[in-house]
N, C-alpha and C positions, 0 to 999 in steps of 0.2 A: 234886701237879700234875705232869704230864709235859710236856716240851719237846722239839719235833721238829726236827732240823737236817738239812740237805742237806750231804753232805761233797764240797767242790770238788776239782778235780784237784790243786790245790796243797795239799790236806790241811786247808785252813781250813774252819770249820763256818759255815753260813749258817742262821740261824733261820728256820723255815718257819711255826712256830706253837706255841701253847700250849693246854693243856686248862684248863678250869676247876679250882678247888681243891676237892677233897671232904674234908669235915671228919672228923677221928678215925676213919680207917678204914685197915686194913691190906689191904682187898681192894677197892680203889676201881674202879668202872666208869664211865669218863668219858663224857660226852655230846658235848662240844664236838668238833667234827671239824676236822681240818686238810687243806687242799686242796692237792694237788700236781699239777702237770703231767706226766702220764705220757708219756715219750718212748721208744718202743721202740728208738731207734737207739743209745742210749748206756746204760751201766751207771750206775744212780742210787743210789749208797750213802746210806743213811739212818743218823743216829744219834739215840737217844732217851735223854734224861736225866730221872730221877725225882727230884723234891725233896719234902722235907717243909717246907711253908710254916709258919712261926712264927705263933702265935696272934695277934700284935698286927698281922699284916698282913692279917688275914682280909676286912676290908671294902675293900681296895685293889684297884682293877682289875688282873688278872693281867699285862697287858701292860706295866704300869709297875713290876712287881716287881723288884728287883735280885736276880740269882740268887746273888750272892756272899753275901747276907745270909741265904740259906736253907740247909737241911741236905741235903747231896747223898745220895741213897739208892742210886744205882746207874745204870749205863748199859748199852744194848744196841745192837747194831749189825746191819743186814741190808741187803739190796739190794731196791729196789722190785719187780723182776721175780720175787723170792722169794715175795712175799706174793700177787701176782696170779696166779701159775701154780698156787697151792694150790687145791684144788677147793672148799674152804670159804672161799677168800679170807681165811684167817686164819692167823697164824703166831705161835706162842709162843716167846719168847727167855728165856734165863736172864739175870738182870741181874748185872753184875759191877762191880768198882770202875774207876776211870779207866785203870788201867794193864792192865786186861784179865784181872786175876787175881781168883778168888774166894777162894782159900786156903781155910780150913776153914769160913769164914762162908757162910750162905745169904742171898743178897741178894733173893731172891724172884724172880718172873717176871713178864714182861710179854707180854701178847696184843694183836696189831695186827689189825685188821680193815680191808680195803679194799674200797670198793665204787664203781663208775663212776657219776659224776653225769651220767646221760643223760636229758633231759627226757622222750623218748619214743622207742620202737622203731618207731612206726606209719609205713609208706610206702605209696604208691601205685604200681602199675606199669601203664603204658598203652602201647598200641601205636597209633600215629598213621599216618594214611593221607591223601593229598590226591588230588584229581581236577581236571582241566582247568586246570592251572596255565598262566599266561601264559609264553610262550617268551621268554627274554632272551637267548639266544644266536643268533648269525647263521648259523653253519654246521652247528650240532647243536642238541639240545634243552637246556633248562636242567638244571643239575645240583643239585637242591634239597636243602637241610638245614633243620632247624627250630631255632630257639633259644627258650628259655623264660625269662621274666624275672619277678620278683616285684615288684610295686608297693609301695613303702615309704611311710610317713606323709608324707614330704616331696614325694611325688609322683614321685620318681626311680625309675628301673628298675634292679633289681639282677639280673644274670644269674644263674641257677642251674643250667641244664644245657642241653645240645644233643645232637641225633642226629648221626648219621653222615651222609656225602654219598652220595646215590644218583644215579649218573651217568646223564645223557642220558634223562631220564624226566620226564613231565609228569603222571604219575599215580602217584607213589612210595608205597610202604609202607616205614616205617622199623623197625629193630629196637626192642623194647620200651624204653621209658624208664622209670628208677626214680627217684621223688622222695621224699625223707624229710619228715615232717611239720616237722622242723626247718627245711628249705629252703623250703616253701611256706607255713608259718605256720598257717594254718587251711584247712578245706575251702571257706569263703566268701572268702577272700583274693582279690582279683582277680590274674589272671596275664596277661602279654601273651605271646602266641606269634607270633614272626616266621618267615616263610619267605624264605629267601635263595637266590639262585642263586650256587653256589660259584665263585670265581675264584682261581686259584693266586697272582695278584699280592696277594692279601688284600682287594682292594677287591671284596666281595661285593655283589651287587645285591639289593635288596629286592623281593621278588615281591608280598607282601602280608602283612597281620598281622591278629591277632584278639585281642579281650580276653575272657577266661572265667575262672571260678574253677574250682578241682578239682571242685565240686558240679556246675556247669555241664557240665564234661566227662564226668562220670559219667552225666548225664542224656541227653548225646548218644549215649553208648554204649547206654543202655537203650533209647532210642527208634530206635536205628539211623539216626539222621538227620545230616546234614552242617551245617555252618555255614559261610557265605560269609566269604571274606577281603576285607578293605578296603585301600585304599591312599590316601594323601593326594594329591589332584588337584594337578598341578605348577602350574596357573595361579591357582586360588583357595583352594588348602589344604583344601577339603572333602574329607571321606571319600567315596571313590568305592567302590561295592560291586562286587566282581569276579565272574566267573563260577567262579573256582577255589574249591573248598570243602575243609574240614578235617573228617575222620571219626576217631572213636575206636573202632578195631575190636575192642580188648580193654581191660578196666579191672578191675584187682583190688587190694584192700588185703592188705598183708602186713606181717609183722614183720621189721624189718631189725636183725639182730644185729650186735653190735660185735666187734672182734677179741678183746677180753678176755672177751666171752662164750663164745666157742669155746675159748680158752686155759684158762679156770677150769673148763670142763666135760670137760677131758681131752684137748684136741686138742694135737698136739705139732709143733715144727718140728725136723726132722731135718738136722743139718749134715754136708755133704760137702766135700772140698777136693782140688783138683788143681794140682800145681806144675810149672812149665816147667823141664825139664832140657836145654834146647837150648844149643849152644856159644856162642851169641852173648851169653849172660850172662857170658862170661869165667871164666877158671880160678878155682875157689873158694879156691885158696891166695894168690891175688893180691888185696891189699886194694881194687883198683879193681873187683873182680868184683861182680856184683849179689847172688852167692851167698856173698860173704866173711862168715864168722863171726867177729865181732870179739871177741878174748879179753877185752876191757873189758865185755863184756855188752851193748854197744850194739847194738840190733836192726838187722838189714838189712830192706830193703823187703819181701821175702817174709815174714819173722818178723812184721813190724809188720801186714800184711794179715791173716795168720792170727790173731794175737793180737786185733786190733781187730774182726774179725767173730766169731771164736769166743767171746770173752768176753761178748759180748751174747747170742749165740744159744744158749749153753750151757744157760741157765736154762729154755729151753722144750723141752729133750730130757731124757726122764726118766732113760734109762741112760747118757747122756754117752759113748757109743761111736761114733766117728766114722769113716767110711770116708776114707781118705786115699791118693791116687794120686800118681805122677810121670807126665810124658810127655816124649819126644823125648830119652831117655837110653838109653845102652848098659848094659844091665842085668847081672847076676851071671854069666850065661851067655854073654855076648858078643854077644847080639842087640840090635837097636834095638827098644825098645818105646814105643808111643804110650798105653799106659795099664798101669803096673805098680804093684804095692803098695809104698807109700812105706816100710812096715816091713820089707821084705826077705822077708816070708813068702810062700810059694808059694800058700797056701790062704787066709789070712785078711787081708782089706783093712782090718779095723777096728782102731782104736787107742783107747786110754783117755784121753779128756778132751783139753783144749787141750794140756796138757803133752805128752801122748803124740804129738800131731801134731808139736810142736816137737821132740821127741826123735827121732821117726822121720825128720823132714827133716834133721836134722844128721847122723844116721848114713847116711842115703842119700847125702849129699855125699861120703862116704868111699868109698862102695861102688859108685856109679853114675858111669860116664864120661858127660860132657855130649856130646850128639851133635845130631841134628836129623832132618828138618825140624820145624816148628812145625804139629802137627795137632791140632785139638780133637775131631774126630768120634767117635773111639773112647771118650774120656773121657765126652762127652755121651751116648753111646749106652749106656755101662755105668751111668751115674747114672740115666738114663731106665728101663733095665731093672730096677734096684733099685726104683725109684718105682712102676713098673706092677705088680711082683710083690707089693709091699705093698698095692696095691689090692685084691688077690683076698682078702685077710683083713680089711682095716680101712679106714674112710674117714676116720680121725681123725689122719692123719700128713700132713704137708706137708714137701717136701724143698727144701733150699737148697744149690746147689752153688756153691762159690767156686773160680774158675780165675784162677790169678795167672800172668801172662805177660810176657816182655820184647818179644815179636817179633810181626811180622806174619805173618798165617796163610798157609799154603801151599794149604790145602784149603778156600778159602772156601764154594765151592758145596756141598761135602760136609757142612761145618758148618751151612750154612743149611738142607740137607736134614734133618739129624739135629735141629736145633731145631724145624722145621715138625712133625716126627713127635712131638717131645716137648711141642708146645704144648697138648696135649689133657690133660696129666699135672698132678698137683698138684706142681709143680716150678718154682722161680724159679732163674736163673742170674746170678751176679754176676761180672763180669770186672773184674779190676784189673790195669792196665797199669803195669809198673815199668821204670825206666830211660828213656832219651831217644829211644826210636823213634817213627816216624810212625804214630801209631795211628788215622789217619782211617777206615781200613778197619773197625775195630772199631765205629764209629759206625753203621755200616750195619746191624751185627747188633742194635744197641739201637735199636728202631724208634720212638723218641721223636718222630720227624718226622711220625708218622701214617701212614707206609707200612709196612704189614705185611710181614713176610718171605714169599718166595715160593720154592718149592722147584723142583728141576729138571723135576718132572713138573707144575708149574703150580699146586700146592696151596698155599693161603695159611694162615698161621699163625692158629690159633684165638685166642690171646692173645699179647700181647708179653711174654715170659718173661726177657728179658735185659735187664740193666743194665750199662753199661760206664763205668769212670772211669779216667783216668790218675793215678797216685798223685804227690802233690806234697809238698813240706815244708809242715808246718801250723804257722802262727804260734800262740803259746801262747794259751790260752783259746778257740781257735776248735775247732768239732767237726771231725774228721778227714775227709778226703774219702770215706774207705772207710765211715765210720759214716753219712755223709750218704746213701750208697748204700743203707743198711738202711732209710732212712726210708719208701721205697716198698714194703717187703716186707709190712706188714699190708694195705696196699691190694690187692697182687697175691694175698694169701691169700683176702681176701674176695671178689675178683672170681671166683676159682675156686670158692669154696664156694657162693657165690650162684648161678652160672651152672650148678651141678649140683644146686641146691636141697638143699644139705646143711646141716642145721640143728644148733645145739648140742645136746648131751644134755639134753633138756628139764628134768630134775629140778634142774639145776645153773644155769640161767639165774636170775642174781640178780634179786631185786626191784629195780625201778629207783627211785631216789630223785629226786624232782623238783629 
């Protein structure tokens, strides 16, 4: 019998599940599956123990077996990401005894196979258009958007998706909406589509609504016909049929692949890091400095951010060679540079592994004088250049740039311009603010409010590629703020791949298990 554990931050083991017992076998292949919630943003160490179950316990349910009464045959450890990044989604580990040694003994090997439990990958993509909508605004036309709900058994509406807002238009066409089978249930499930006039106060005004299933919407598309919106009459509550109509200009069924479908078919995340060497960090020899290296081994905020992002992303990068830069420092030749190689090399910006970044960072603190001002533009442009060069020979790499800074930007507009140019690329940028500065300006770069970034020439960012978070002390047991930032990465990766219609390498898309 095998027992699976999650290893917690404090080193304690939490049992996740047990296999069945296979009798009289030195080559067991277990059927019982153990379900684990995959969390991209943290490292999930797993421990496997294998036991020989004594004959007298063979008819007892496995969950009630006392492990101390069984013979221990060996243990193996790995990280969940190590299994899911393998193209076969299988990992074979040598078993050893509890102190990690095998000595001369052969304890055998354990193979672990992981598959994602996705009910279905089916999705539909539809382009909606409305005509002759009622005008709800006094000085201009309505700013309509659609919201789609599923009706559940209790009769309640559960919102599943919405379109963007089209300003000042009574005959809007929206960007395509994609809904997974998981969201709409079945093609015959009734959906409610509501059309609202957007108000920045949050009090959106209902223009009209309609009830249709996905099958009905497909029929509207085939017949190229519109369906009238209705609204409840204010005096008697009866449904009033409006002149405004809803059309389905495009309708297609597609496979919607998951993050792990891409990863296990050979797609990679490539990690890059840039560190702030401006003088506002304080003299690195002073214990008050944000760059102070504590002889006791306690990590400063820069080191923590590098470790927390690097230790998660490294599993998704096959060569584990990471570009690492500094900015705002006076380098070896006496000039102030806003993008210098952290390792001090004139030609190579890559270092080996997360340890390589940590070592290059410590040595740079001895060789680079802190200066200023705080400019991100060059670092973002360099990362964007590496990303676009990789596109010329492969589409299976996605880049993640971590910028760690203590200060307020001097080149806000140039940074916006660089970000808008980079927003077409397979690139996400994570900015971590350390120290006590006022980081409100950074919130502008992270377009979570719904306002897309605009460049000085008026071009709008294709995607929101920036996430910003100020670093705070984390209470034990909580996920760190930096790792919480990583939660959004799989979604940004999928948005890019789907918008380019890039599919996983087909032979590797695992069979789905219901």
